[in-house]
PyMOL Python script that loads the backbone (N, CA, C, O; Angstrom):
from pymol import cmd

cmd.read_pdbstr("""\
ATOM      1  N   UNK A   1    -172.771 161.646 -50.631  1.00  0.00           N
ATOM      2  CA  UNK A   1    -172.246 162.435 -49.530  1.00  0.00           C
ATOM      3  C   UNK A   1    -171.527 163.653 -50.128  1.00  0.00           C
ATOM      4  O   UNK A   1    -170.733 163.513 -51.057  1.00  0.00           O
ATOM      5  N   UNK A   2    -171.808 164.835 -49.595  1.00  0.00           N
ATOM      6  CA  UNK A   2    -171.182 166.045 -50.134  1.00  0.00           C
ATOM      7  C   UNK A   2    -169.741 166.180 -49.623  1.00  0.00           C
ATOM      8  O   UNK A   2    -169.307 165.442 -48.739  1.00  0.00           O
ATOM      9  N   UNK A   3    -169.014 167.143 -50.204  1.00  0.00           N
ATOM     10  CA  UNK A   3    -167.590 167.330 -49.893  1.00  0.00           C
ATOM     11  C   UNK A   3    -167.355 167.596 -48.410  1.00  0.00           C
ATOM     12  O   UNK A   3    -166.441 167.022 -47.819  1.00  0.00           O
ATOM     13  N   UNK A   4    -168.162 168.452 -47.807  1.00  0.00           N
ATOM     14  CA  UNK A   4    -167.983 168.785 -46.394  1.00  0.00           C
ATOM     15  C   UNK A   4    -168.182 167.554 -45.509  1.00  0.00           C
ATOM     16  O   UNK A   4    -167.428 167.338 -44.560  1.00  0.00           O
ATOM     17  N   UNK A   5    -169.179 166.765 -45.818  1.00  0.00           N
ATOM     18  CA  UNK A   5    -169.435 165.551 -45.046  1.00  0.00           C
ATOM     19  C   UNK A   5    -168.270 164.565 -45.175  1.00  0.00           C
ATOM     20  O   UNK A   5    -167.886 163.931 -44.192  1.00  0.00           O
ATOM     21  N   UNK A   6    -167.710 164.435 -46.378  1.00  0.00           N
ATOM     22  CA  UNK A   6    -166.558 163.548 -46.579  1.00  0.00           C
ATOM     23  C   UNK A   6    -165.340 164.024 -45.786  1.00  0.00           C
ATOM     24  O   UNK A   6    -164.640 163.222 -45.168  1.00  0.00           O
ATOM     25  N   UNK A   7    -165.096 165.330 -45.809  1.00  0.00           N
ATOM     26  CA  UNK A   7    -163.975 165.877 -45.046  1.00  0.00           C
ATOM     27  C   UNK A   7    -164.174 165.606 -43.568  1.00  0.00           C
ATOM     28  O   UNK A   7    -163.247 165.167 -42.886  1.00  0.00           O
ATOM     29  N   UNK A   8    -165.365 165.861 -43.068  1.00  0.00           N
ATOM     30  CA  UNK A   8    -165.645 165.611 -41.654  1.00  0.00           C
ATOM     31  C   UNK A   8    -165.481 164.146 -41.292  1.00  0.00           C
ATOM     32  O   UNK A   8    -164.966 163.815 -40.224  1.00  0.00           O
ATOM     33  N   UNK A   9    -165.917 163.276 -42.179  1.00  0.00           N
ATOM     34  CA  UNK A   9    -165.846 161.843 -41.892  1.00  0.00           C
ATOM     35  C   UNK A   9    -164.402 161.342 -41.827  1.00  0.00           C
ATOM     36  O   UNK A   9    -164.059 160.566 -40.935  1.00  0.00           O
ATOM     37  N   UNK A  10    -163.558 161.775 -42.758  1.00  0.00           N
ATOM     38  CA  UNK A  10    -162.219 161.195 -42.864  1.00  0.00           C
ATOM     39  C   UNK A  10    -161.092 162.033 -42.251  1.00  0.00           C
ATOM     40  O   UNK A  10    -160.015 161.500 -41.982  1.00  0.00           O
ATOM     41  N   UNK A  11    -161.314 163.317 -42.028  1.00  0.00           N
ATOM     42  CA  UNK A  11    -160.219 164.152 -41.549  1.00  0.00           C
ATOM     43  C   UNK A  11    -160.464 164.810 -40.202  1.00  0.00           C
ATOM     44  O   UNK A  11    -159.503 165.193 -39.534  1.00  0.00           O
ATOM     45  N   UNK A  12    -161.671 164.950 -39.790  1.00  0.00           N
ATOM     46  CA  UNK A  12    -161.949 165.605 -38.514  1.00  0.00           C
ATOM     47  C   UNK A  12    -161.913 164.566 -37.391  1.00  0.00           C
ATOM     48  O   UNK A  12    -162.921 163.933 -37.078  1.00  0.00           O
ATOM     49  N   UNK A  13    -160.737 164.408 -36.797  1.00  0.00           N
ATOM     50  CA  UNK A  13    -160.519 163.374 -35.783  1.00  0.00           C
ATOM     51  C   UNK A  13    -160.145 163.985 -34.426  1.00  0.00           C
ATOM     52  O   UNK A  13    -159.519 163.325 -33.597  1.00  0.00           O
ATOM     53  N   UNK A  14    -160.530 165.240 -34.207  1.00  0.00           N
ATOM     54  CA  UNK A  14    -160.166 165.920 -32.963  1.00  0.00           C
ATOM     55  C   UNK A  14    -160.648 165.155 -31.740  1.00  0.00           C
ATOM     56  O   UNK A  14    -160.000 165.195 -30.694  1.00  0.00           O
ATOM     57  N   UNK A  15    -161.755 164.472 -31.851  1.00  0.00           N
ATOM     58  CA  UNK A  15    -162.273 163.720 -30.710  1.00  0.00           C
ATOM     59  C   UNK A  15    -161.326 162.596 -30.281  1.00  0.00           C
ATOM     60  O   UNK A  15    -161.408 162.121 -29.148  1.00  0.00           O
ATOM     61  N   UNK A  16    -160.434 162.169 -31.166  1.00  0.00           N
ATOM     62  CA  UNK A  16    -159.452 161.143 -30.822  1.00  0.00           C
ATOM     63  C   UNK A  16    -158.184 161.734 -30.212  1.00  0.00           C
ATOM     64  O   UNK A  16    -157.421 161.025 -29.556  1.00  0.00           O
ATOM     65  N   UNK A  17    -157.956 163.032 -30.425  1.00  0.00           N
ATOM     66  CA  UNK A  17    -156.743 163.687 -29.957  1.00  0.00           C
ATOM     67  C   UNK A  17    -156.969 164.331 -28.601  1.00  0.00           C
ATOM     68  O   UNK A  17    -156.821 165.543 -28.444  1.00  0.00           O
ATOM     69  N   UNK A  18    -157.321 163.527 -27.644  1.00  0.00           N
ATOM     70  CA  UNK A  18    -157.571 163.980 -26.288  1.00  0.00           C
ATOM     71  C   UNK A  18    -156.831 163.060 -25.338  1.00  0.00           C
ATOM     72  O   UNK A  18    -156.644 161.876 -25.618  1.00  0.00           O
ATOM     73  N   UNK A  19    -156.419 163.607 -24.227  1.00  0.00           N
ATOM     74  CA  UNK A  19    -155.646 162.817 -23.278  1.00  0.00           C
ATOM     75  C   UNK A  19    -156.491 161.691 -22.683  1.00  0.00           C
ATOM     76  O   UNK A  19    -155.943 160.718 -22.166  1.00  0.00           O
ATOM     77  N   UNK A  20    -157.798 161.809 -22.750  1.00  0.00           N
ATOM     78  CA  UNK A  20    -158.654 160.700 -22.294  1.00  0.00           C
ATOM     79  C   UNK A  20    -158.467 159.464 -23.160  1.00  0.00           C
ATOM     80  O   UNK A  20    -158.718 158.346 -22.710  1.00  0.00           O
ATOM     81  N   UNK A  21    -158.026 159.657 -24.405  1.00  0.00           N
ATOM     82  CA  UNK A  21    -157.722 158.551 -25.304  1.00  0.00           C
ATOM     83  C   UNK A  21    -156.371 157.982 -24.874  1.00  0.00           C
ATOM     84  O   UNK A  21    -155.351 158.654 -25.029  1.00  0.00           O
ATOM     85  N   UNK A  22    -156.338 156.764 -24.341  1.00  0.00           N
ATOM     86  CA  UNK A  22    -155.116 156.198 -23.763  1.00  0.00           C
ATOM     87  C   UNK A  22    -153.987 156.068 -24.790  1.00  0.00           C
ATOM     88  O   UNK A  22    -152.823 156.281 -24.451  1.00  0.00           O
ATOM     89  N   UNK A  23    -154.313 155.726 -26.027  1.00  0.00           N
ATOM     90  CA  UNK A  23    -153.282 155.616 -27.064  1.00  0.00           C
ATOM     91  C   UNK A  23    -152.636 156.979 -27.301  1.00  0.00           C
ATOM     92  O   UNK A  23    -151.412 157.078 -27.394  1.00  0.00           O
ATOM     93  N   UNK A  24    -153.445 158.021 -27.398  1.00  0.00           N
ATOM     94  CA  UNK A  24    -152.927 159.372 -27.615  1.00  0.00           C
ATOM     95  C   UNK A  24    -152.124 159.840 -26.396  1.00  0.00           C
ATOM     96  O   UNK A  24    -151.073 160.462 -26.552  1.00  0.00           O
ATOM     97  N   UNK A  25    -152.605 159.549 -25.203  1.00  0.00           N
ATOM     98  CA  UNK A  25    -151.891 159.932 -23.981  1.00  0.00           C
ATOM     99  C   UNK A  25    -150.522 159.260 -23.928  1.00  0.00           C
ATOM    100  O   UNK A  25    -149.534 159.909 -23.584  1.00  0.00           O
ATOM    101  N   UNK A  26    -150.446 157.974 -24.263  1.00  0.00           N
ATOM    102  CA  UNK A  26    -149.169 157.258 -24.280  1.00  0.00           C
ATOM    103  C   UNK A  26    -148.233 157.818 -25.349  1.00  0.00           C
ATOM    104  O   UNK A  26    -147.028 157.935 -25.129  1.00  0.00           O
ATOM    105  N   UNK A  27    -148.797 158.163 -26.506  1.00  0.00           N
ATOM    106  CA  UNK A  27    -147.998 158.745 -27.581  1.00  0.00           C
ATOM    107  C   UNK A  27    -147.424 160.089 -27.147  1.00  0.00           C
ATOM    108  O   UNK A  27    -146.249 160.365 -27.387  1.00  0.00           O
ATOM    109  N   UNK A  28    -148.242 160.927 -26.510  1.00  0.00           N
ATOM    110  CA  UNK A  28    -147.774 162.223 -26.012  1.00  0.00           C
ATOM    111  C   UNK A  28    -146.673 162.045 -24.977  1.00  0.00           C
ATOM    112  O   UNK A  28    -145.651 162.731 -25.020  1.00  0.00           O
ATOM    113  N   UNK A  29    -146.886 161.134 -24.061  1.00  0.00           N
ATOM    114  CA  UNK A  29    -145.905 160.886 -23.011  1.00  0.00           C
ATOM    115  C   UNK A  29    -144.573 160.442 -23.610  1.00  0.00           C
ATOM    116  O   UNK A  29    -143.516 160.934 -23.217  1.00  0.00           O
ATOM    117  N   UNK A  30    -144.627 159.524 -24.549  1.00  0.00           N
ATOM    118  CA  UNK A  30    -143.407 159.047 -25.210  1.00  0.00           C
ATOM    119  C   UNK A  30    -142.710 160.173 -25.964  1.00  0.00           C
ATOM    120  O   UNK A  30    -141.486 160.292 -25.925  1.00  0.00           O
ATOM    121  N   UNK A  31    -143.494 160.993 -26.647  1.00  0.00           N
ATOM    122  CA  UNK A  31    -142.927 162.111 -27.392  1.00  0.00           C
ATOM    123  C   UNK A  31    -142.235 163.098 -26.457  1.00  0.00           C
ATOM    124  O   UNK A  31    -141.111 163.519 -26.730  1.00  0.00           O
ATOM    125  N   UNK A  32    -142.887 163.471 -25.364  1.00  0.00           N
ATOM    126  CA  UNK A  32    -142.292 164.415 -24.430  1.00  0.00           C
ATOM    127  C   UNK A  32    -141.034 163.843 -23.785  1.00  0.00           C
ATOM    128  O   UNK A  32    -140.057 164.566 -23.592  1.00  0.00           O
ATOM    129  N   UNK A  33    -141.047 162.565 -23.452  1.00  0.00           N
ATOM    130  CA  UNK A  33    -139.855 161.939 -22.879  1.00  0.00           C
ATOM    131  C   UNK A  33    -138.704 161.972 -23.877  1.00  0.00           C
ATOM    132  O   UNK A  33    -137.561 162.241 -23.505  1.00  0.00           O
ATOM    133  N   UNK A  34    -139.005 161.697 -25.144  1.00  0.00           N
ATOM    134  CA  UNK A  34    -137.972 161.740 -26.182  1.00  0.00           C
ATOM    135  C   UNK A  34    -137.440 163.153 -26.364  1.00  0.00           C
ATOM    136  O   UNK A  34    -136.232 163.352 -26.492  1.00  0.00           O
ATOM    137  N   UNK A  35    -138.338 164.141 -26.375  1.00  0.00           N
ATOM    138  CA  UNK A  35    -137.918 165.535 -26.545  1.00  0.00           C
ATOM    139  C   UNK A  35    -136.999 165.985 -25.408  1.00  0.00           C
ATOM    140  O   UNK A  35    -135.976 166.626 -25.647  1.00  0.00           O
ATOM    141  N   UNK A  36    -137.367 165.650 -24.182  1.00  0.00           N
ATOM    142  CA  UNK A  36    -136.536 166.036 -23.033  1.00  0.00           C
ATOM    143  C   UNK A  36    -135.185 165.329 -23.100  1.00  0.00           C
ATOM    144  O   UNK A  36    -134.152 165.949 -22.848  1.00  0.00           O
ATOM    145  N   UNK A  37    -135.181 164.058 -23.432  1.00  0.00           N
ATOM    146  CA  UNK A  37    -133.928 163.299 -23.505  1.00  0.00           C
ATOM    147  C   UNK A  37    -133.007 163.832 -24.599  1.00  0.00           C
ATOM    148  O   UNK A  37    -131.785 163.748 -24.472  1.00  0.00           O
ATOM    149  N   UNK A  38    -133.572 164.374 -25.662  1.00  0.00           N
ATOM    150  CA  UNK A  38    -132.773 164.836 -26.793  1.00  0.00           C
ATOM    151  C   UNK A  38    -132.534 166.339 -26.797  1.00  0.00           C
ATOM    152  O   UNK A  38    -131.950 166.865 -27.745  1.00  0.00           O
ATOM    153  N   UNK A  39    -132.967 167.030 -25.773  1.00  0.00           N
ATOM    154  CA  UNK A  39    -132.750 168.461 -25.677  1.00  0.00           C
ATOM    155  C   UNK A  39    -131.394 168.700 -25.030  1.00  0.00           C
ATOM    156  O   UNK A  39    -131.264 168.632 -23.808  1.00  0.00           O
ATOM    157  N   UNK A  40    -130.399 168.976 -25.835  1.00  0.00           N
ATOM    158  CA  UNK A  40    -129.032 169.149 -25.337  1.00  0.00           C
ATOM    159  C   UNK A  40    -128.813 170.585 -24.869  1.00  0.00           C
ATOM    160  O   UNK A  40    -128.163 171.375 -25.554  1.00  0.00           O
ATOM    161  N   UNK A  41    -129.359 170.918 -23.700  1.00  0.00           N
ATOM    162  CA  UNK A  41    -129.218 172.289 -23.208  1.00  0.00           C
ATOM    163  C   UNK A  41    -127.778 172.639 -22.868  1.00  0.00           C
ATOM    164  O   UNK A  41    -127.405 173.812 -22.891  1.00  0.00           O
ATOM    165  N   UNK A  42    -126.968 171.640 -22.553  1.00  0.00           N
ATOM    166  CA  UNK A  42    -125.579 171.943 -22.237  1.00  0.00           C
ATOM    167  C   UNK A  42    -124.813 172.395 -23.480  1.00  0.00           C
ATOM    168  O   UNK A  42    -123.755 173.013 -23.358  1.00  0.00           O
ATOM    169  N   UNK A  43    -125.325 172.099 -24.658  1.00  0.00           N
ATOM    170  CA  UNK A  43    -124.680 172.511 -25.898  1.00  0.00           C
ATOM    171  C   UNK A  43    -125.440 173.659 -26.580  1.00  0.00           C
ATOM    172  O   UNK A  43    -125.048 174.091 -27.665  1.00  0.00           O
ATOM    173  N   UNK A  44    -126.496 174.148 -25.974  1.00  0.00           N
ATOM    174  CA  UNK A  44    -127.308 175.205 -26.557  1.00  0.00           C
ATOM    175  C   UNK A  44    -126.628 176.555 -26.371  1.00  0.00           C
ATOM    176  O   UNK A  44    -126.306 176.933 -25.245  1.00  0.00           O
ATOM    177  N   UNK A  45    -126.407 177.288 -27.463  1.00  0.00           N
ATOM    178  CA  UNK A  45    -125.687 178.560 -27.406  1.00  0.00           C
ATOM    179  C   UNK A  45    -126.411 179.597 -26.546  1.00  0.00           C
ATOM    180  O   UNK A  45    -125.769 180.309 -25.774  1.00  0.00           O
ATOM    181  N   UNK A  46    -127.729 179.693 -26.666  1.00  0.00           N
ATOM    182  CA  UNK A  46    -128.482 180.667 -25.876  1.00  0.00           C
ATOM    183  C   UNK A  46    -128.404 180.339 -24.394  1.00  0.00           C
ATOM    184  O   UNK A  46    -128.186 181.229 -23.572  1.00  0.00           O
ATOM    185  N   UNK A  47    -128.580 179.076 -24.048  1.00  0.00           N
ATOM    186  CA  UNK A  47    -128.498 178.660 -22.649  1.00  0.00           C
ATOM    187  C   UNK A  47    -127.117 178.965 -22.079  1.00  0.00           C
ATOM    188  O   UNK A  47    -127.000 179.473 -20.964  1.00  0.00           O
ATOM    189  N   UNK A  48    -126.080 178.657 -22.837  1.00  0.00           N
ATOM    190  CA  UNK A  48    -124.710 178.935 -22.371  1.00  0.00           C
ATOM    191  C   UNK A  48    -124.461 180.431 -22.250  1.00  0.00           C
ATOM    192  O   UNK A  48    -123.846 180.874 -21.280  1.00  0.00           O
ATOM    193  N   UNK A  49    -124.918 181.204 -23.199  1.00  0.00           N
ATOM    194  CA  UNK A  49    -124.709 182.652 -23.165  1.00  0.00           C
ATOM    195  C   UNK A  49    -125.405 183.283 -21.959  1.00  0.00           C
ATOM    196  O   UNK A  49    -124.843 184.160 -21.303  1.00  0.00           O
ATOM    197  N   UNK A  50    -126.619 182.839 -21.672  1.00  0.00           N
ATOM    198  CA  UNK A  50    -127.378 183.389 -20.548  1.00  0.00           C
ATOM    199  C   UNK A  50    -126.991 182.751 -19.215  1.00  0.00           C
ATOM    200  O   UNK A  50    -127.494 183.152 -18.165  1.00  0.00           O
ATOM    201  N   UNK A  51    -126.097 181.757 -19.254  1.00  0.00           N
ATOM    202  CA  UNK A  51    -125.628 181.055 -18.055  1.00  0.00           C
ATOM    203  C   UNK A  51    -126.790 180.465 -17.249  1.00  0.00           C
ATOM    204  O   UNK A  51    -126.850 180.581 -16.025  1.00  0.00           O
ATOM    205  N   UNK A  52    -127.696 179.837 -17.972  1.00  0.00           N
ATOM    206  CA  UNK A  52    -128.848 179.200 -17.325  1.00  0.00           C
ATOM    207  C   UNK A  52    -128.403 177.844 -16.795  1.00  0.00           C
ATOM    208  O   UNK A  52    -127.959 176.987 -17.560  1.00  0.00           O
ATOM    209  N   UNK A  53    -128.522 177.653 -15.498  1.00  0.00           N
ATOM    210  CA  UNK A  53    -128.083 176.403 -14.872  1.00  0.00           C
ATOM    211  C   UNK A  53    -129.216 175.642 -14.203  1.00  0.00           C
ATOM    212  O   UNK A  53    -129.041 174.478 -13.842  1.00  0.00           O
ATOM    213  N   UNK A  54    -130.360 176.265 -14.029  1.00  0.00           N
ATOM    214  CA  UNK A  54    -131.448 175.600 -13.302  1.00  0.00           C
ATOM    215  C   UNK A  54    -132.597 175.251 -14.251  1.00  0.00           C
ATOM    216  O   UNK A  54    -132.693 175.752 -15.371  1.00  0.00           O
ATOM    217  N   UNK A  55    -133.442 174.388 -13.759  1.00  0.00           N
ATOM    218  CA  UNK A  55    -134.638 173.993 -14.500  1.00  0.00           C
ATOM    219  C   UNK A  55    -135.829 174.699 -13.861  1.00  0.00           C
ATOM    220  O   UNK A  55    -135.942 174.760 -12.637  1.00  0.00           O
ATOM    221  N   UNK A  56    -136.708 175.226 -14.693  1.00  0.00           N
ATOM    222  CA  UNK A  56    -137.886 175.930 -14.187  1.00  0.00           C
ATOM    223  C   UNK A  56    -139.148 175.305 -14.763  1.00  0.00           C
ATOM    224  O   UNK A  56    -139.123 174.628 -15.791  1.00  0.00           O
ATOM    225  N   UNK A  57    -140.238 175.554 -14.076  1.00  0.00           N
ATOM    226  CA  UNK A  57    -141.538 175.094 -14.549  1.00  0.00           C
ATOM    227  C   UNK A  57    -142.453 176.304 -14.656  1.00  0.00           C
ATOM    228  O   UNK A  57    -142.291 177.291 -13.939  1.00  0.00           O
ATOM    229  N   UNK A  58    -143.410 176.208 -15.559  1.00  0.00           N
ATOM    230  CA  UNK A  58    -144.378 177.293 -15.726  1.00  0.00           C
ATOM    231  C   UNK A  58    -145.749 176.702 -15.975  1.00  0.00           C
ATOM    232  O   UNK A  58    -145.882 175.594 -16.494  1.00  0.00           O
ATOM    233  N   UNK A  59    -146.741 177.440 -15.605  1.00  0.00           N
ATOM    234  CA  UNK A  59    -148.123 177.058 -15.865  1.00  0.00           C
ATOM    235  C   UNK A  59    -148.702 178.128 -16.786  1.00  0.00           C
ATOM    236  O   UNK A  59    -148.766 179.302 -16.422  1.00  0.00           O
ATOM    237  N   UNK A  60    -149.115 177.721 -17.958  1.00  0.00           N
ATOM    238  CA  UNK A  60    -149.666 178.660 -18.931  1.00  0.00           C
ATOM    239  C   UNK A  60    -151.175 178.484 -18.945  1.00  0.00           C
ATOM    240  O   UNK A  60    -151.684 177.390 -19.187  1.00  0.00           O
ATOM    241  N   UNK A  61    -151.873 179.561 -18.686  1.00  0.00           N
ATOM    242  CA  UNK A  61    -153.336 179.541 -18.681  1.00  0.00           C
ATOM    243  C   UNK A  61    -153.803 180.406 -19.840  1.00  0.00           C
ATOM    244  O   UNK A  61    -153.454 181.583 -19.928  1.00  0.00           O
ATOM    245  N   UNK A  62    -154.586 179.824 -20.719  1.00  0.00           N
ATOM    246  CA  UNK A  62    -155.062 180.546 -21.888  1.00  0.00           C
ATOM    247  C   UNK A  62    -156.579 180.540 -21.920  1.00  0.00           C
ATOM    248  O   UNK A  62    -157.219 179.551 -21.563  1.00  0.00           O
ATOM    249  N   UNK A  63    -157.136 181.640 -22.345  1.00  0.00           N
ATOM    250  CA  UNK A  63    -158.588 181.732 -22.459  1.00  0.00           C
ATOM    251  C   UNK A  63    -159.067 181.311 -23.848  1.00  0.00           C
ATOM    252  O   UNK A  63    -160.269 181.257 -24.108  1.00  0.00           O
ATOM    253  N   UNK A  64    -158.122 181.014 -24.733  1.00  0.00           N
ATOM    254  CA  UNK A  64    -158.479 180.545 -26.068  1.00  0.00           C
ATOM    255  C   UNK A  64    -157.377 179.626 -26.574  1.00  0.00           C
ATOM    256  O   UNK A  64    -156.304 179.541 -25.975  1.00  0.00           O
ATOM    257  N   UNK A  65    -157.646 178.942 -27.675  1.00  0.00           N
ATOM    258  CA  UNK A  65    -156.651 178.053 -28.241  1.00  0.00           C
ATOM    259  C   UNK A  65    -155.446 178.863 -28.693  1.00  0.00           C
ATOM    260  O   UNK A  65    -155.580 180.011 -29.118  1.00  0.00           O
ATOM    261  N   UNK A  66    -154.246 178.244 -28.596  1.00  0.00           N
ATOM    262  CA  UNK A  66    -153.051 178.942 -29.012  1.00  0.00           C
ATOM    263  C   UNK A  66    -152.037 177.958 -29.536  1.00  0.00           C
ATOM    264  O   UNK A  66    -152.157 176.748 -29.346  1.00  0.00           O
ATOM    265  N   UNK A  67    -151.041 178.496 -30.197  1.00  0.00           N
ATOM    266  CA  UNK A  67    -149.913 177.712 -30.683  1.00  0.00           C
ATOM    267  C   UNK A  67    -148.689 178.266 -29.981  1.00  0.00           C
ATOM    268  O   UNK A  67    -148.371 179.446 -30.130  1.00  0.00           O
ATOM    269  N   UNK A  68    -148.003 177.440 -29.227  1.00  0.00           N
ATOM    270  CA  UNK A  68    -146.862 177.866 -28.433  1.00  0.00           C
ATOM    271  C   UNK A  68    -145.624 177.201 -28.986  1.00  0.00           C
ATOM    272  O   UNK A  68    -145.602 175.989 -29.200  1.00  0.00           O
ATOM    273  N   UNK A  69    -144.591 177.997 -29.218  1.00  0.00           N
ATOM    274  CA  UNK A  69    -143.357 177.423 -29.732  1.00  0.00           C
ATOM    275  C   UNK A  69    -142.164 178.081 -29.051  1.00  0.00           C
ATOM    276  O   UNK A  69    -142.308 179.072 -28.334  1.00  0.00           O
ATOM    277  N   UNK A  70    -141.016 177.528 -29.280  1.00  0.00           N
ATOM    278  CA  UNK A  70    -139.802 178.111 -28.753  1.00  0.00           C
ATOM    279  C   UNK A  70    -139.486 177.741 -27.320  1.00  0.00           C
ATOM    280  O   UNK A  70    -138.756 178.462 -26.641  1.00  0.00           O
ATOM    281  N   UNK A  71    -140.023 176.634 -26.854  1.00  0.00           N
ATOM    282  CA  UNK A  71    -139.731 176.214 -25.477  1.00  0.00           C
ATOM    283  C   UNK A  71    -138.622 175.183 -25.491  1.00  0.00           C
ATOM    284  O   UNK A  71    -138.219 174.695 -24.435  1.00  0.00           O
TER     285      UNK A  71
END
""", "prot")
cmd.dss("prot")
cmd.show_as("cartoon", "prot")
cmd.util.cbc("prot")
cmd.orient("prot")
């Protein structure tokens, strides 16, 4: 087996990282719940400076893959 085939066999697992995969969906849900529980916005300097008191929701629509940070 050539190098590319070995890499694909052992490292290319994107098909498992989908919400249709119940284990992955449960892991994501647990992670998000933990992140929200541990996000101390009342102690966040930016939140306090901007006097943010409400919670907002947003829907992000992308035409291509992206990496989103800073939320």
